[in-house]
C-alpha positions in Angstrom: 22.4 110.9 25.1 24.2 108.0 26.8 21.0 107.2 28.7 19.1 106.9 25.5 21.6 104.4 24.0 21.5 102.3 27.2 17.8 102.1 27.1 17.8 101.1 23.5 20.4 98.3 24.1 18.4 97.0 27.1 15.2 97.1 25.2 16.7 95.0 22.3 18.3 92.5 24.8 14.9 92.1 26.4 13.3 91.4 23.1 15.9 88.9 22.0 15.9 86.8 25.3 12.5 85.0 24.8 13.6 84.0 21.2 16.8 82.5 22.2 15.1 80.7 25.0 12.5 79.2 22.7 15.2 78.1 20.2 17.0 76.1 23.1 13.9 74.5 24.1 13.1 73.4 20.4 16.6 72.0 20.1 16.2 70.1 23.3 12.8 68.7 22.2 14.2 67.7 18.9 17.0 65.8 20.7 14.5 64.0 23.0 12.3 63.0 20.0 15.4 61.5 18.2 16.4 59.6 21.4 12.9 58.3 21.8 12.6 57.3 18.2 16.0 55.5 18.3 14.9 53.7 21.5 11.6 52.8 20.0 13.4 51.5 16.9 15.8 49.6 19.0 13.1 48.2 21.0 11.1 47.1 18.0 14.1 45.6 16.4 14.8 43.6 19.6 11.3 42.4 19.8 11.3 41.4 16.2 14.5 39.5 16.6 13.2 37.8 19.8 10.0 36.8 18.0 12.1 35.4 15.1 14.1 33.4 17.6 11.1 32.0 19.4 9.4 31.1 16.1 12.5 29.3 15.0 12.6 27.4 18.3 9.1 26.3 17.9 9.8 25.1 14.4 12.8 23.1 15.6 10.7 21.6 18.4 8.0 20.5 15.8 10.7 19.0 13.7 12.0 17.0 16.7 8.5 15.6 17.4 8.1 14.7 13.7 11.4 12.8 13.8 10.4 11.0 17.1 7.2 9.7 15.3 9.4 8.5 12.4 11.8 6.8 14.8 8.9 4.8 16.2 8.0 3.4 12.7 11.3 3.3 10.8 13.3 0.3 11.9 14.5 -2.9 10.0 12.3 -5.0 12.0 9.1 -2.9 11.5 9.8 -2.0 7.8 9.6 -5.7 6.8 5.8 -5.6 7.2 5.3 -2.2 5.5 3.8 -2.0 1.9 5.7 -0.4 -0.9 3.4 2.6 -0.8 4.1 3.0 2.9 7.9 2.9 2.4 7.6 5.4 -0.3 5.6 7.7 2.0 8.2 7.4 4.7 11.0 8.3 2.2 9.0 11.3 1.3 8.5 12.4 4.9 12.1 12.1 5.6 13.0 14.2 2.5 10.6 16.9 3.6 12.1 16.9 7.1 15.7 17.1 5.6 14.7 20.1 3.5 13.1 21.7 6.6 16.4 21.2 8.6 18.3 22.9 5.8 16.0 25.8 5.8 15.9 26.2 9.5 19.8 26.1 9.5 19.7 29.0 7.0 17.4 31.0 9.0 19.4 30.5 12.2 22.5 31.7 10.4 20.8 34.8 9.1 19.4 35.6 12.5 22.6 35.1 14.2 24.3 37.3 11.7 21.8 40.2 12.4 22.0 39.7 16.1 25.8 39.9 16.3 25.6 43.2 14.3 23.1 44.6 16.8 23.3 46.0 20.4 20.7 43.4 21.3 23.0 40.4 21.2 23.8 39.1 24.6 25.0 35.9 26.4 21.6 34.5 26.8 20.8 34.8 23.0 24.2 33.4 22.1 23.5 30.3 24.4 20.1 29.9 22.8 21.5 30.0 19.4 24.3 27.4 20.3 21.5 25.1 21.7 19.4 25.5 18.6 22.5 24.6 16.4 23.1 21.4 18.3 19.4 20.5 18.0 19.5 20.9 14.2 22.7 18.8 14.0 21.0 16.1 16.0 18.0 16.3 13.8 20.3 15.9 10.7 22.0 12.9 12.3 18.7 11.2 13.1 17.4 11.7 9.5 20.6 10.2 8.1 20.2 7.2 10.4 16.6 6.7 9.5 17.4 6.9 5.8 20.1 4.4 6.3 17.7 2.0 8.1 15.2 2.5 5.3 17.7 1.5 2.8 18.9 -1.4 4.8 15.3 -2.7 5.0 15.0 -2.3 1.3 18.3 -4.4 0.8 17.0 -7.0 3.3 13.7 -7.4 1.5 15.4 -7.5 -2.0 17.9 -10.2 -0.6 14.9 -12.1 0.9 13.1 -11.9 -2.5 16.3 -13.1 -4.2 16.6 -16.0 -1.8 13.0 -16.9 -2.3 13.3 -16.7 -6.1 16.5 -18.8 -5.9 14.8 -21.3 -3.7 11.8 -21.4 -6.1 14.2 -21.9 -9.0 15.8 -24.7 -7.2 12.5 -26.3 -6.2 11.3 -26.0 -9.8 14.5 -27.6 -11.1 14.0 -30.4 -8.6 10.5 -30.9 -9.6 11.3 -31.0 -13.3 14.1 -33.4 -12.6 11.9 -35.6 -10.6 9.2 -35.4 -13.3 11.8 -36.3 -15.9 13.0 -39.3 -13.7 9.4 -40.4 -13.3 8.7 -40.1 -16.9 11.9 -42.2 -17.7 10.9 -44.8 -15.1 7.4 -45.0 -16.7 9.0 -45.2 -20.1 11.3 -48.1 -19.0 8.6 -49.9 -17.2 6.3 -49.7 -20.2 9.0 -51.0 -22.5 9.7 -53.8 -20.2 6.0 -54.8 -20.3 5.6 -54.7 -24.1 4.4 -58.0 -25.5 3.3 -59.2 -29.0 0.9 -61.6 -30.1 -0.3 -63.1 -33.4 -3.2 -65.4 -34.3 -3.4 -67.1 -37.6 -3.7 -70.5 -39.5 -0.6 -72.4 -40.6 -0.7 -70.8 -44.1 -0.9 -67.3 -42.7 1.7 -67.8 -40.2 4.1 -69.4 -42.8 3.4 -66.6 -45.4 4.5 -64.1 -42.8 7.7 -65.9 -42.1 6.6 -66.7 -38.5 6.8 -70.5 -38.9 8.4 -72.9 -41.3 6.8 -76.2 -42.1 6.6 -78.8 -44.9 5.6 -82.3 -45.7 6.5 -84.5 -42.8 8.5 -81.6 -41.3 7.9 -80.4 -37.7 6.6 -76.9 -37.4 9.5 -74.5 -36.6 9.1 -71.0 -35.2 11.4 -68.6 -37.2 12.7 -66.8 -34.2 14.5 -63.6 -35.1 12.9 -63.5 -38.6 9.4 -62.6 -37.5 7.5 -60.1 -39.7 6.9 -58.0 -36.6 4.3 -55.7 -38.4 2.0 -58.7 -38.5 2.0 -58.9 -34.6 -0.3 -57.0 -32.4 1.4 -55.0 -29.7 0.0 -55.1 -26.1 0.9 -54.6 -22.5 1.6 -57.6 -20.3 0.0 -56.0 -17.3 -3.4 -55.5 -18.9 -3.6 -58.4 -21.6 -5.7 -61.0 -19.7 -8.0 -62.4 -22.3 -7.5 -62.9 -26.1 -10.5 -64.0 -28.2 -9.2 -66.5 -30.8 -12.4 -66.8 -32.9 -11.8 -70.4 -33.7 -13.0 -73.9 -32.5 -9.4 -75.2 -32.5 -6.3 -73.4 -31.2 -2.9 -74.2 -29.8 0.1 -72.2 -28.7 3.2 -72.6 -30.8 5.4 -70.2 -28.6 6.8 -71.5 -25.3 4.8 -70.5 -22.2 4.9 -72.4 -18.9 2.0 -74.7 -18.2 -0.3 -73.5 -15.5 0.0 -69.9 -16.5 -2.8 -70.0 -19.0 -6.0 -71.6 -20.1 -7.7 -72.2 -23.5 -11.5 -71.6 -22.6 -14.4 -72.5 -24.7 -16.7 -69.5 -25.2 -19.6 -71.1 -27.0 -18.3 -72.4 -30.3 -15.0 -70.5 -30.2 -12.0 -70.5 -27.8 -10.3 -67.7 -26.0 -7.0 -67.6 -24.2 -6.9 -66.6 -20.5 -3.6 -65.6 -19.1 -3.7 -66.5 -15.4 -0.2 -65.7 -14.3 1.2 -62.9 -16.5 4.5 -62.6 -14.8 5.5 -66.3 -15.5 3.6 -66.6 -18.7 6.0 -64.0 -20.4 9.2 -65.3 -18.7 10.4 -67.3 -21.7 9.4 -65.0 -24.6 7.6 -61.5 -25.3 6.0 -63.2 -28.4 2.8 -65.2 -28.3 2.0 -67.3 -31.4 -1.3 -69.0 -31.5 -2.2 -71.3 -34.5 -5.9 -71.8 -35.3 -7.5 -74.0 -38.0 
């Protein structure tokens, strides 16, 4: 009876041994799969983070190249020759670069935060991130400097325009003052060269209170009491010949001898003024009596 029990127990043990062995092997395989999966995930994460870091480095490098190009253009000296449209384009380019720098700073902060929370963060990555931070700071500083230079150029141009406008205003005022002075000179000169003459017989001259005469009385010129509306106004500089329309004529007003001539033009006479400056020295009024 005891032998039978022993045989039964042995048989059961032999039956269970393969099952236990398979279970252990399955558990070991599961653990290996889990480890492999974790390693693969970790490797994928590391590669992704490395790719992100490299992409960001390339973007920062591109930004530095763009800033270098702008630095070659933006200076107070060069900007003075740029058109308004070109200056507006330069401002737009700098605004876009400023926006790009801000976006890259945010991306770098997010990437650094993810790396510090992972097992992939090491000294090499830390140094790379620090270098990238300094590059972004330098870019921001350069953008600020270029923006200031552009603003200074705008101020210089406005100041120059103001000076030009002011100079134009001064020149205009000087020209206007000069023109007024010239006009005044012309007016005074014209007034100084105004003269008056009248031609008439004795009766006409008397009726217009130019002369006074009577029986056995000497003809007298009524100076200061002339009826000026009866005189003809003229310019001493251009009055050279006066037709008298009479066979007889004589000058009643005082004019130096040798400064004029009474010339016969056919059956009538005419007065020729030969020295105008001296002719009008004594009086600006010429009175010619004809009969």
